[in-house]
N, C-alpha and C positions, 0 to 999 in steps of 0.2 A: 504493500500500500504506500509505504514511504517512497519507494522508487517511482511509483506511478505519479505521485504529486510532484516529485522533483522533475520527472520527465516533462510533465505538462507545464510546469513553471518555465523550464528552459525553452520549450516549444513556443509558449506564449511570448516570452521575451524576444526570441528570434523573430517571430512574426511582427511584433511591435517595432523592432529595429528596422525590419525590412520595409514596413509601411513608412516609417519616419524618413528612411533614405529615399524612397520613391517620391514622397511629398517634396523633399528638398530638391530632388532632381527634376521636379515638374511633371513626373509621370502620373501623379495623382494630385488633383486639386480639389479644394473645398470651395464650392460656389453657392451663392444664394440662388434660389429659384428666380427666374426672370421671365415674365410673360410679356415683356416689351410694352408695358403700359406707358412708361415714360416716353419711349420712342413714338408710340402711337399718338400720345397727347401732343408731342411736339410737331408731329407730321400734320395733324389736323389744326394745330395752332390754337388749341383751347382745352381747358379742363372741363369735362362733363361732370357736373356735380348734382347729385340728387338731394333735394331739399323738401321741406314740408310744403304742402299745397297752400298754406296761408296761416301763419302763427305770428302775431305781432311781437316784435322784439327779437325773434329768432329767424324767421324767414317769411317775408311777405312782399307782395309786388303791388305797385301803385297803378293807376289807370294809364300811365305812360310806359309801363313795362319795366320800371326801375325796381330792382330787388334791394332789400335792406334787411339787416338783422344780424344777430350774433353768429348763427351758422353760415349765413351768406358771407360775412366777413372772413370766416375761416376759409371758405372756398377761394375767396380772393387772395388770401395769404398764400395758399398753395400756388396759385397762378403767378403771384408776384415773385415767389422763390424761383420758379421755373423760367418765366418769360420777362421778368422785370416789368410786368404790366398786369395789375389786378383786374383789368377789364376783360382779360382773355378767359372768361368762364361762360359756359353755357349752363344755365340753371334748368334742371329738369324736375318739376314738381311731382312728387310721388306720395300716394296715400299709405297708411300704415300697413295695409294688407299686401301691397305689391312691392314695397321698398327693398326688401332683401332679395326677392326673386329677380327683380330688375337689375340689381347690382350684380347678382350671379350671372345674369345673361349678358353682361357688359354694356347695358344701356347707359350706365354711368361709370365713371372711374372711381369715384369716392362718394359715399353717402354721408352727408352732414345734416342729419335730420332728427334732432332730439330723440335718438334711439338708445334704449337702455342696453347696456352690456350684460349679457347673461351667457352662461355656459352652453345652454341648448341652442341658442342662436348661432354661436360659433360652430358647433358641431353639426347641426342639422343643415345649415346653409353653406358650410365650408367657407366661413368668413373670419376675418380678424378685426377686432375692435382695436384701433390704433393706440389710443390713450384717452383718459377721461378729460373731456373739455369742460364739463359742467356737472358738479355733484348736485343731484336733485333727490326728491323723495315724493311719494304720493301723498296727496292731501285731499281735503274736502272744502267745497264752497257751498254755502247755504244762504237763503234769504235772511237778512238781518232780523226780520220779523219773527223768526223762530227763537230768537234769544238763546241760541246754543253757544256755549262757551267751549265745548269739547266734543270730539267725535264720539265719545262714549255716551252722548245724549241722543244719538241718531237711531236708536232702536225703533224698528217698524217703518223706516223711511223707504221711499221710492228713490232709487239711486241710478242716475244716468252714467253710463260708462261706455267707452269705445271698445268694440270687439277687436280681436287679434292684437291686443296689447297686454303688457304685464299687469296693467291696472285691474283686469278682470280677476286674475288669480289672487292678487293682493287684497282686493276688496272682499272676496270670499273668506280668505284666511283671517282677516281682521275681525269680521263679524262673527265667525265661528269661534275664534279664540275668546272673544268677549261675550259669548252666549247672547248675541243679539240677532234679531231677525231683520230681514230687509227684502225688498222686491227689486230685483235687478232689471233695469231697462237698458238693453244693449243695442247699440247702433254701429254699423260698419264705418260710417264716416264721422269725423269729428264735428263737422258742420251740423250733422243731424243730432249729435249728442247735445251740442250747444243750443240748437233750436228747441229741442225737447225741454231743456232746463229753462230757457228763456220764456217759453210759453206756459210753464207751470205743469207740464206732464209729469215731472219728477221734482222732488223738493231738495235733492242733493245732487251735486255734480262732483265726480271724483276723477282725478288724473294727476299728473305731476304738478307740483306746486308752481313751477315756472309757467306751465300752461294755464293754470288757474288765474294767475296774475294777468296773463295775456287775454284770456277769454273774458275776464271781468270788464276789461276796457271796452269790449264790444256790446255790453249790455246797455239798455236804454238809460238806466240809472245805476252806474257802477257802485255808487255809495250805499245802495240799498242791499248790498251783498257782502258777506263776511267770508274770508278765508280762514278756516279754523287753524289753531296752532299745531295740531297733531300732524306728525309726519310718520306714516305707517310702513315705509319701506325704504330700501336703498335703491336709488335709480341713477347709477353712474351713466351719464350720457356721453357718447363718444363717436367720433367719425369712424366709418367702417370701410374696409377694402376686402378684396377677395384673397383667399389663401393661395399659397404657392406663387405669391407676387411680392416677394420680400423686398426687392429694390424699391417698389412703389410704396410699400408699407413704411419703409424707413423715411422716405420723403414726407409722407403724410404725418407721421407721429413727430418727427423732428421739426416740422413746421409749428406744431402746437408747442413743443418744448422750447423753441426759439422765442416764441411770444411770452412764455412764462419766465424764461431766463432773462429776457430783456427787462421785464418789469422788476425782477429781483435786483438786477444790476443798475437800475435807474435809467435805462435807455428808453427813450420815447421817440415818437415821430417828430417831435420838435427839436430834440438835441442829438439826433443820430449823426449829424455832420461833425459835431464835437467829439462824439464817441469814436469816430474814425481816427482821431488824432491822439487818442488815449494811449498811455504807456502801461496801463494796468494789464497784467497778463490775461486775466479772465475776459476783460473787455476786448483785448486784441484778438483772442481766439474767436470771440463772438463775431466781430466785424470782419474777420478774415485777413488781418494784417500779420497774423502769426498762425502757422500751421496750414494744413491742407484739408480742412474738415468739409468744406463745400465740395471739393473734388471727390471726396470719398462717397458723396451722395450722387455723383454724376452731375453736380450743379457747379455754379461758379463760386469763387472765393467770397463774394459779397452776398450770397444767398439770403443770409439772415438780415443783412442791411436792407435788402429789397423789401422783405416782409414788413419791417418796422417802418420804413420810410413811407410805404404805400398804404399800409393798413393800421399799424400801431402795435403796441405791446398788448398783452392779455388784459391788463387793467383798463387801458384805453378802450378796447373793444367791448369789454363788459359794461363799463359806465355809459358808453355811447348808446348801447342798445337796450340793456335791461337794468342797469344800475339805478341808484337813488336819484341821479340826475335825468333819467329817462322817464317816459310816461309810465312804464311798468313799476319803477321804484323798488326793485328787489334788492335787499341788502346783500353784500358779498357773502356773509356767513361762511359756510364751508369752502366757498370758492375764493376766499382770501388766501394770499400766499402763506406758506407755512411759517414765515418769519413774522406774520401779523396775526396769528391765531387761527388761520385756516388750515386746509390740508392740501392745497395746490402746491405741487412739488415737482420740479423737472430735473432729470439727470443733467449733469454738467456737460458742456461742450469742451472736451479735452481728450 
């Protein structure tokens, strides 16, 4: 037995050495999957980005065809990194039911559509969620006339919820856990969910808290409705790409990380030119005056500079679209940087 293990150890060692020699000689290479998404994007001269069909603060379009919102700005940041032009984006509105299948069928290059990162979505649809762009959670909106201070007071309610979302499962779990009864009123389209609530067909609307803030703005009298303080789930929202597309995944996730790192470093769209002159090592690596980090992504040295100059850092994008200075007025909360009490945290560029 001792001879057997010794023989196998020596055999394994010899095989390992042979592989190492082959790698060094170039006979074996370790490569990322590459499905040519970046090349295809450059060839068509635009990033095809899947977005919500209409959610104020995140992705909405005006009567002139101009898109705006938190997710919209992320798509523009990807385009800025690649093309030095945030306008080279084709926005493709997708509803909740079709968003993942359309991404899988290559109708879009990236999905930036307030989509919750879950294990089953990655495994069932062969997708990768790149990085969490917005930490959210499911909540409830009710008419102020109900005088409800907590979701625990919603026993016996008619609850409007959108089908084919994580909200349906979370809703059932919450009411069962708390021994409460409810009548589920499920609709396939968010517009139909909203219309049912606005018309009084149900007395509670449940979805991600960020969506509740956006939908409340669309009500005839927003001040007559309360968003309850209860958050009943984890809803990490993230941009999504296809699996076996690692080169593209790197670009998408490091676009977000660049925006977060810029805010942490104090680099904004207003002082980016000053940052280019900085002698601080971490700033120099960020702006591309030291190292070859952009080239490692098949981009240019100034890839991160392009993002910040054209779109802004994470804090700028947040405040402009959904923050306390916007119509939605959502506090940063968990989406504050880790250095300011939140949990937004990006790996360093080094």
